[in-house]
C-alpha positions in Angstrom: 128.8 -88.7 -4.4 129.4 -90.5 -7.7 128.2 -89.0 -10.8 125.0 -90.5 -12.2 124.9 -92.6 -15.4 123.1 -89.8 -17.0 126.1 -87.5 -16.3 128.3 -90.1 -17.7 126.7 -90.3 -20.9 126.4 -86.7 -21.3 130.6 -86.8 -21.0 130.6 -89.2 -23.9 130.2 -87.4 -26.9 130.5 -89.1 -30.6 134.1 -88.7 -32.4 134.2 -88.3 -35.9 137.1 -88.5 -38.1 138.1 -88.7 -41.8 140.7 -91.7 -42.0 142.5 -93.1 -45.0 139.1 -94.7 -46.6 136.2 -93.8 -44.5 134.4 -91.4 -42.2 135.1 -92.9 -38.7 132.6 -92.4 -36.1 133.3 -93.7 -32.4 129.6 -93.7 -30.7 128.8 -94.3 -27.0 126.8 -97.2 -25.9 124.4 -95.9 -24.0 123.6 -99.5 -22.0 127.3 -100.3 -21.4 129.6 -97.1 -19.6 132.4 -98.1 -21.1 131.3 -99.4 -24.6 132.0 -98.0 -27.7 131.1 -98.9 -31.5 132.8 -97.9 -34.5 130.7 -97.2 -37.4 132.5 -96.4 -41.0 130.6 -94.5 -43.5 127.8 -95.2 -41.4 127.7 -99.4 -41.1 128.4 -100.5 -37.7 132.0 -102.1 -38.0 132.8 -103.1 -34.3 132.0 -102.8 -30.5 134.5 -102.3 -27.7 133.9 -102.5 -24.1 137.1 -100.8 -22.4 136.4 -102.3 -19.3 135.5 -105.8 -20.4 137.4 -106.5 -23.5 136.2 -110.2 -23.6 132.4 -108.8 -24.2 131.7 -109.4 -27.7 128.5 -107.2 -28.6 128.3 -108.3 -32.4 127.1 -111.6 -33.9 130.1 -112.4 -36.0 132.3 -111.0 -33.5 131.1 -113.7 -31.2 131.2 -116.3 -33.5 135.2 -115.4 -34.1 135.6 -115.4 -30.3 134.4 -118.8 -30.3 136.7 -119.9 -32.7 139.7 -118.2 -30.6 138.3 -120.0 -27.7 138.8 -123.3 -29.5 142.3 -122.5 -31.0 143.9 -124.1 -28.0 143.0 -125.0 -24.4 141.4 -122.3 -22.3 144.0 -119.6 -21.3 146.9 -120.8 -23.1 149.0 -117.9 -25.0 148.1 -118.1 -28.8 150.1 -116.8 -31.7 147.4 -114.9 -33.6 147.4 -113.4 -37.1 144.1 -111.0 -37.6 143.9 -109.5 -40.9 141.7 -106.9 -40.7 141.9 -104.4 -37.6 138.8 -102.2 -37.2 138.7 -101.2 -33.1 140.8 -104.1 -32.8 138.0 -106.2 -30.9 139.0 -109.7 -31.4 142.8 -108.5 -30.7 141.5 -107.4 -27.3 139.4 -110.5 -27.0 142.4 -112.6 -27.5 144.6 -110.6 -25.1 142.0 -110.9 -22.2 141.3 -114.4 -22.6 144.3 -115.5 -23.2 147.3 -113.3 -21.5 150.7 -113.8 -23.1 149.4 -114.1 -26.5 151.8 -112.5 -29.2 149.2 -111.0 -31.9 150.0 -109.3 -35.2 147.4 -107.4 -36.8 147.1 -106.2 -40.6 145.0 -102.9 -41.0 145.5 -101.0 -44.0 144.0 -97.6 -42.9 146.6 -96.6 -40.7 144.3 -93.2 -39.7 142.2 -95.5 -38.5 144.4 -97.4 -36.1 145.8 -94.2 -34.8 142.3 -93.0 -33.8 141.4 -96.3 -32.3 144.5 -96.5 -30.3 143.9 -92.4 -29.1 140.1 -92.9 -28.3 140.1 -96.6 -27.3 143.6 -97.6 -26.0 145.0 -100.9 -25.6 145.7 -102.3 -22.5 149.3 -101.8 -21.2 151.4 -105.3 -21.4 149.3 -106.8 -24.3 151.7 -107.7 -27.0 149.5 -106.4 -30.3 151.4 -104.8 -32.9 149.7 -103.1 -35.7 150.8 -103.2 -39.3 149.8 -100.5 -41.8 149.8 -102.9 -44.6 147.2 -104.4 -46.8 146.1 -107.7 -45.2 147.6 -110.0 -48.3 150.8 -108.6 -48.3 151.5 -109.4 -44.6 150.0 -112.9 -45.0 152.2 -113.4 -47.6 155.5 -112.3 -45.4 154.0 -114.7 -42.5 156.7 -117.5 -41.9 155.4 -121.1 -42.5 153.5 -122.6 -39.6 153.8 -119.1 -37.3 150.0 -118.9 -36.3 148.0 -120.5 -34.1 145.0 -118.6 -35.2 144.5 -116.9 -38.5 141.6 -114.3 -38.7 140.4 -112.9 -42.1 137.7 -109.8 -41.2 138.9 -108.1 -44.2 136.2 -105.4 -45.8 136.6 -103.0 -48.3 133.8 -100.4 -47.2 131.1 -103.1 -46.6 132.6 -105.5 -49.2 135.3 -108.1 -48.7 137.9 -107.3 -51.4 138.3 -109.6 -54.3 142.2 -110.4 -53.5 141.4 -111.6 -49.9 138.9 -113.7 -51.3 140.7 -116.3 -53.4 142.5 -119.7 -53.5 145.6 -118.1 -53.7 145.2 -115.9 -50.5 143.4 -119.0 -48.5 146.5 -121.4 -49.4 148.8 -118.5 -47.6 146.7 -118.5 -44.8 146.8 -122.3 -44.9 150.5 -122.1 -45.1 150.7 -119.6 -42.2 148.6 -121.9 -39.6 150.6 -124.1 -37.3 149.7 -127.7 -36.8 146.2 -127.9 -35.6 145.7 -124.4 -36.3 142.6 -122.6 -36.9 141.4 -120.4 -40.0 138.6 -118.4 -39.9 136.9 -115.9 -42.5 134.1 -113.4 -41.8 132.1 -112.6 -44.9 128.7 -110.9 -45.7 126.2 -111.9 -48.2 122.4 -112.6 -48.8 120.0 -113.5 -51.5 121.2 -116.5 -53.5 124.5 -116.5 -51.4 126.8 -116.8 -54.3 130.1 -115.3 -52.7 129.5 -117.6 -49.9 128.9 -120.3 -51.9 131.9 -120.1 -53.8 134.0 -119.2 -50.5 133.2 -122.7 -49.3 134.3 -124.2 -52.7 137.4 -122.1 -52.4 138.4 -123.2 -48.8 137.2 -127.1 -49.9 140.0 -126.9 -52.5 142.8 -125.6 -50.4 141.7 -127.4 -46.6 140.9 -130.6 -45.7 138.3 -129.6 -43.0 135.7 -126.8 -43.4 132.9 -125.5 -41.9 130.3 -122.7 -42.2 128.7 -121.0 -39.2 125.7 -118.6 -39.9 122.1 -117.6 -38.6 119.4 -119.6 -40.2 117.8 -117.1 -41.5 121.1 -115.9 -43.5 122.0 -119.3 -44.7 118.5 -119.5 -46.3 119.1 -116.3 -48.3 116.5 -114.4 -46.2 118.3 -111.6 -45.1 121.6 -110.0 -45.6 124.1 -110.4 -43.1 127.5 -111.9 -41.5 128.6 -115.9 -42.1 131.5 -117.2 -40.6 133.9 -119.8 -42.4 136.3 -122.1 -40.5 138.9 -124.7 -41.9 142.2 -126.2 -41.1 144.3 -129.3 -41.7 143.4 -131.4 -39.0 139.6 -132.1 -37.4 137.7 -129.4 -36.5 136.2 -128.9 -33.0 132.3 -129.2 -34.6 130.8 -130.2 -31.1 131.8 -127.3 -29.5 131.6 -124.9 -32.0 127.8 -126.2 -32.8 127.1 -125.8 -28.7 128.4 -122.9 -28.7 126.9 -121.3 -31.6 123.5 -122.5 -30.9 123.7 -121.0 -27.4 124.6 -117.7 -28.9 121.8 -114.5 -28.1 121.1 -114.8 -32.0 121.6 -118.6 -32.4 123.9 -120.2 -35.5 123.7 -123.2 -37.5 127.0 -125.0 -38.2 127.3 -126.7 -41.9 129.9 -129.4 -42.5 130.4 -132.7 -44.4 128.3 -133.5 -47.0 125.8 -130.8 -46.2 128.4 -128.2 -46.5 129.5 -129.5 -50.0 125.8 -129.5 -51.0 125.5 -126.2 -50.3 128.1 -125.0 -52.7 125.7 -126.0 -55.1 128.4 -126.8 -58.1 129.8 -123.2 -57.3 133.4 -122.5 -58.7 136.5 -121.6 -56.4 137.8 -118.3 -56.6 141.0 -117.7 -58.0 143.2 -114.3 -58.5 141.9 -114.4 -61.8 138.7 -115.0 -61.7 137.5 -113.6 -58.0 134.8 -110.7 -57.5 134.4 -108.8 -54.3 131.3 -109.8 -51.7 128.1 -108.2 -52.9 127.3 -104.7 -51.3 124.7 -104.8 -48.7 121.3 -103.6 -49.6 120.5 -100.0 -48.8 119.8 -99.6 -44.7 121.0 -103.2 -44.1 123.1 -101.9 -41.1 121.5 -99.4 -38.8 123.0 -98.7 -35.3 120.1 -99.6 -33.2 
């Protein structure tokens, strides 16, 4: 007879390691036998299901997954650059949904990458290369037009670092995109949304096409949470994004055009000379349920 679910759960214990930048914890998901959540200094960072890499549990990762789905026709391999690796959730998703894709991931915390590779190994045959370097440094070395998809999910602790939230950084991302490619950035904000408003203004200065996806409560400043910005040099797949975001377990709203320009409220674009990190989350914001 096979082992019971309770017995399986008892064999999966939380793994804790001090990495280069944080206390990392891999916590077993009691609802999914092959699921794990990565926490960094107590904040849930990402979720992985080893048997179902196409499963995206976190709200912001689902939004990024939608963008990956729309970066090319279904199933077609893409070249993707992911800035910020964590548990490599999005790299696994792209590899599973778009076989033969070539992916490069920038993750500055090499000890974290070693932990993830050891405890949550990637499947053989996936073309995922992880570089232990600063995200912006990797982006600067990326050839022009090299990527169909660029995802910026860069956090230092629970904040987006200033040097990865500027017009200069966005211009590098735009340069790396192939014609028709998509750029997406995950940010965290709350209350006045001053950081997000500035980030929208920043992308509007660099890209002709920009939209913002978020939970309506976050967009109204009622709670702290993640928001996803999308940009490109050609018209965005707004209809599909709107439909997918609205169908999520935590439905999202897509802002673009005049409404998005009005959302900035006159905020100035961030530059290398003026940028600041995103705000720190209020205590108790991110709790693993």
